[in-house]
N, C-alpha and C positions, 0 to 999 in steps of 0.2 A: 386436578385444575379449580375444580368447585371449592376447595377446602382453602386454596390459594387466593381466589377471589374473596372467600368470605374473610379470610385473614385481612387482606387488603383493606376491605370495606370498614372492617373493625378498628383498624389502626387510622382510617381517615375520620370515622366518627368519635372515637373516643378519644381523650375525654371532653374535646370541646363541644362536638356536637350533643351529647346527652347532656351537659350542663346548660347550655342554650335551651333547649326544650323544658329544663326542670326550671329556669330562670322564666319562661313564657308561663309556665303551669302555675308556680308560687309566688313570684316577685311582683305580678301585675296586682293592681288593685283588688282586694276582697280575693285574691287567690289563696291568702292562709286565714284561718282562724285568727280573731282579736288576741288569743293569748300567744301567738306564735309571732306577732308583730314586733314584740320587743326583742327577742333574740335575733330576730333578722335584721333590725337595727344596728346590730353589733357587728353585722359580717363585714362592712368596709373596715373595720380596725382590725378584725382577724386576719382577713386577706393581706391587708397592708405588713400588718405584724408578722406574719409567717413568710410573708414573699421576701421581706427585706432580711430576715434572720437566715433563712435558708439559702436566698441568692448570695450573700455574704460569704455563708459557710461553703457553697458550692462555687464558689467565684464567678458568679453570673451576674456581669453587669448589665447584661440584655434584659433579665427580669427585674432588676433594681429599676433601671432607668426606664423601662416600660410602664411599670408600676407608676412612676413619677410622672409621666405623661398623661395617664389615665387620672389621676389626682387633679393634675392642672385643668384638664378638661372639666373634670366633676366641679371645681372650685369655681370656674369661669361661668357655668352653667348657673350656680348656687349664687354667688355674690351679683351677677349682670343677667337676670332673666332674659332670654331673647323675647318673650312674649311682652315684653315694656315697648309700647309704642309712642312714648313721648319723643317730640324730636329732638331733644337731648340726650336721650338715652343712649348708652354704649352697649347695652344688651345685646343687640341684633348684628351690630358689627363685630363686637367680640367674640358671639358665638359663631359667625361665618368663620372669621380667622382661626379660632381654637379648632374648629371641626375640619379645616383644612390641613392643620399642622399635625394633628393626633395621628392620621393614616400615615403621612409622609413620615414621620417620626418613628411609628413601630416597623415601617418599611427599610428605612435607613438602617435602624438597629439591628434588623435582620443580616444587614450585609457588611456590618462592623465585625470583626472577629472577636470572638467570645473571649472573656477574661475576667480579672478581678476588676470591681469599680475603681480601687485606689491606684491599678497600674496608670500609666500616661494616657494610654487608648481611652480608658473609663473615665477619668479625669476631663479630658478635652470632650467628650460625649455629654458628661453631666453638666460642664459649662456651656455647652451649646444649648441644652435643653434649659437650663434655669435661666440663660439672657432672652429667650423666647418671651417669656410674659412682661419683660422689661421693654422689650422692642415692640411688642403689641401696644402697650399703653403709650408708649412715643408716638406711634403711629396714629394714635386715635387723639391724644391730646394736642398733637402738633399741627395738626390742620392737614395732613397730607391724604387729602381726600381721593385724589388720582389712584393712590396706590390701594386705599381701603375701598373704594367703589369697585376695583377691579376684581378682589377678593370677594365680594358680596353681591355677584352677578346672579339674580334669580336663575334657577334652571329651568328649562323649559325643554319639553319634547317636541321636537321638529314636526311640522305639519299636523302637531295635536294641540289646539286651545285650552289647555290645561295652565291654571295659575299655579305659582308653586306652593302654596298653602294647601292645595287641594290634594297634594300626594306626598309632597317631601318638604320639610323646613329647612332643607341644606341648600346651599348656595352652589352654582354650576361648578365652582373650582372644586368645592367639597364633595361633590357627587363624584368628579373625575377622580380625585386624589383617593378616595374610598375605593372604587372600583379598579383603579391601576394598582393599588397595594394589594387588595384581595386576589386579583388575577395573578400576579408575579408571584404572592406568597404560596397559593396554590400550586403553580408550575415549580416553584422550588420545592415545595413538601413532593410533589409527585417525581421529581428527578433524584432528590437525595435522601427520601424519606426522615428527616430529622422532625421529631416531633416537635421541636421548639418552632418550625416553621408552621407547621399544621397548627399548632395553638395560637399562633399570631394571625392566621387568618381567621379562626373560630371568634378570637377576640375582636376582630374587626368587626365581624358579622354581629357580634353581641353588642358592639359599642354602637353600630348603625340603629339597632333595636332600640337601644338607649335612649339615643337624640330623636327618634322619630317619635318615642312614647311618651316625650312631654307632651306633646299637642293632646294626647287621651289621657292626662293625669297622671302617667306614670311615673314614679321615682327613677329618675337616671342612675341616682347613686347607686342604688341596688342592682342594676344591671352593669354598672361600670365595674361594680363588685364582682358580678360573675364572670367577666371580661377578666379581672384579674386574677380570679380564681383557677379560670383556664390555662392562664400563663404560669402560675404556680404549679400546677399539675402536668402541665407539658414538661416543666425544667424535671421533676420527679420522673417523670417518664423517660425524658432524653438520658438522665443521670442513668437509670437502670439500665436504659440500652448500651450504654458506653461502657459500662462495667461488664455487663453478660455479652456482648457483640464485639465481632472486630470490627474496628473503625473504618478500614477501608471498604471491604465487602459486605458489611452486614449481617455476616452469618454468625452465627456461635462463638464465643471466644474460649479463651483458657479457663477461666472460671466457671463457666456452665459446661466446660468438659469435665473439670476435676470432680463438681458434681454428679453429673452423669455417672461417669465410672464408678464413683463410689456405690451406685445402685445396680450395677450389674450382677447378673447372676451366673450361673454356669453356662449358660445359652445365648450367645451373642455373635454378632458378625462384625467385623472391622474392615471396611475398605478405604483405601488412599486413592485419590483422584488427582492427577496431573495434567496438565494442559502441554502436549507434546511440543509446541511451537515457541512455548511463552522465552525460553532462555534465548532461543534465535531473535525474537522480536525486542528482548531487553537488549542484547547485545547490538543489534542492527540499528534500533531506534530510540534506547535509552529506557530508564527505570519510569520514567513518567506514563509513557505507552505501556509497558507490560502491566503497570497498575490498573490503567483503564480497562486492559483486557481481563482482568481479574474481577474488576467490579461489574461488567456486563456477564462474565461468564456465572458468577455466583448466583444470581436470580434463576438462572435455568437449571442449576443445579438443585436447588431449594425447590423449584416447582414441581422437579419430576421425582423428588427423592421418597416419595410415600412416606412410608413409617419411619424412614431412617434420619438421623438428626446429623444435620451437616454443621462441621467445626472449621475454622482455620487456627491453626494453632502457632506454626511459625513456617516461614518459606512459601514456597507457591504452590504447596498441595493443600488438597481439601481432606478432610478426615471426616468418613461417615462411619457411626455406630448404629444398628439394628439391634434393637432387644427382642429376645426369644425368637431369634429365627435362626436358619441354617443358610448355608452358602447358596444353595441350590434355591430357595425362597426370594433370594435377594439377586439373582441373575437377572431376571426379568428386567427388575427395576433399574438396574445399574445398565443395561442395554439401552434402556429409553433414556438415561441421563445421557450416555455417548451419542444415541443418534439426534437428542435435542441439540446438543452442542455442535456437533456436525453440520446439520442444517442451518445453523445460525450464519448470517451473513455479517460480518465486520470490516469496516473501510476505515483507511487511516488517511485522514486529511490533513495536508501540509506538514506531515511527519511531526505532528504534535496531538491532534485530536482524534479518537476512536470512536466510531459512531455506527451504530447497529441499523444496517439498511434491510431491503427486501431483495431478494434474489429476481424480482421482475422489475427492480428501479434500476436505471443505468447510473454508473459511478460517474462523478464529476470529473474533469480532465485532471485535476491533481490529487485523486482519492486513489489509494493503493489497497486492492483486496488482502485480508489477511485471513487466510482458511485457519480454521480450529479443528482441531482432533482431540479426544481425551485417550489417556493410558489409565486405565482402573486395576488395581490388584487387591484382590479379596481373600480374606482368610476367616476360617472359624476356628474356635479351640478344640484340642481333643481331649479324649480322657485322660491322657498322661501329660497334657501341657494346655492348663488353664489360665497361665499368666498372660494378663492383658499387655505388659511388654514384649513377650514372647510371638504373641498374636500380630501386634502391630509391627514388629521387626520382619515377619514373615510377608505381611501385606506389603511393604514397602521394597521386599525383594521381589515380589511378584510384579510390583509395577514396574520396576526397573527391567524386570525381564522382560514386558510387555513393550517397553519403549525401545530395547535392544533388539526386538523383532518387527521393528518397523511402527509402533505405536497404533492408536485407533484401535484399542480392542480391550476386552475384559479378560484379566488373567486369573484365574482361581491357583492361588498357592497353597504351599504345604508347609508345615511347621518342620524344621530340620535342625535338630539340635544334636550337633557334633559331641563326640565323648571327650571328656576331658584327659589330655596326653601327660602321662606320667611316667618319669623316667625310673628305670630299674634303679633300685637302691644301690647296686655295687659301683655304678657308672657315677655316681656323685652330681649328676647334672640338674643344673637349675632352671625349672620351667618357668619361663616367661609368663605375665599376665595376661598378653596378647593369644597364649595359646588355649586358654580357657575361652576366648570369645566364640559364640557359635558362626 
C-alpha cells in the first residue's frame, strides 16, 4: 500500500511539479550565473520548436494549440505591458482579458478529443484560438467598455480590505478562471490518471506564477516556457503510457508483457485472474458497464499484487507474472487480491454508470448492487515443462475449473501434457492435428 501511495505521489508531481520547482530556483532574477543567462534565453524557442515537431509527429493537436495559447499570452504581456498606467494604455485591459482566456482555453483543449491538428476538429480549435486576439483588439478599439470592464473587475477578498495590487495583479474573472481550470483538471487527473491533464494543471500553476512574478521583475517568458516544457514532457509521458499500458484499465499491456517474458528465467509463476460476474453483467447491462467494472477492478488488483506484474492482454482476464517465485510463495498475495475485490462495493446507477460506494452508505433508489468475486488460476513450470505457453494454458485451465466450482477461489493448477496419439503402421490411419493438442 505504501509503495502504491508513493507511486501515485510521484505520478502527481512528475514532471510538472519538478519543473515548477526548478523554474522557481533558476529562472527568477539572479537564479543563475551571468554565463547561463544566454542559454536560458533560448529556452522559449527550444520548447516551442520541439513541442510543434513532436506534437505534429504524435498527432497531438492539444499540445500544439496549448503552446499557441501560451505564446499569445506571452506576446500580449510583451507588447502591451500591464504596468502601463496611462489613460489610453491598452496593457491593463489586454492583460486582464488574456489572463482570463488562457486558463479557459487550456481547460477547453482538455475536453476536446485528441487528434491531428490538421483534422477538422483540430482546424476548428485552431481557428477559434486565432480569432481571439482579433476579438480582443476589436473590443478594446470599438469602445465596448461594458464588456471590457466586466472582464477587468479587480479581485477583492470578502471582508478583507486588500487592494488588488497588494496580492494579485489578476482580475476577478481571471482568478475564477484559473481556479476553476486548476480544480477541474486536477479532478480529471485523479479520476482518469491521464498525464496530459496532470501536465495541464501544473502548466496552469506555472502560468499563475509567471503573471504574478511580473510585479517582482521576473521574466514571464521564461516561466511560460517552463509551462510549455511541462506540457511537452507530459505528452511524452502519455505516449509512453499508451504504448506500454492498456488504454481501458491502465495496467501493463502487450508490449510490456513481451518485454517481461523475454527476461523470464526458469523460476516464475503465472496467474490468470477473471471476474466471475463479468459476462453476466455484459449480457445484462451491456459492454460499457462491463468495461467500467474492469476499470474499477484493475486498481484493486494492482494495489495488492505485491511483486507481481499485472497485464491485460486480450479479453476480460488479467495476467499476473511473478519473477523468481513458486506457487506457494504467491498464494497469500493472490488471496489478498481475491479478498480485496470481494470486499469492493460497486453500484450501477440508471443502468449506465458504475460507481464505487461504501458498504456503510445506502444506495440510491435507482442504484443496483453489483457483487464482485474473482476466480484465479495459478501455475508454475515444472522441471520437464518450462515453456511459458504450456504454463499459461495450465493457468487458464485452472481458472476455468475454479469458475466451474462456483468461483471466488484461487485454484492451483498442474501441467498436464497428453501423449501424442499415433496410429499403428498397419492400419494406415491418418492422425488429425487436433489429436496432438494437450
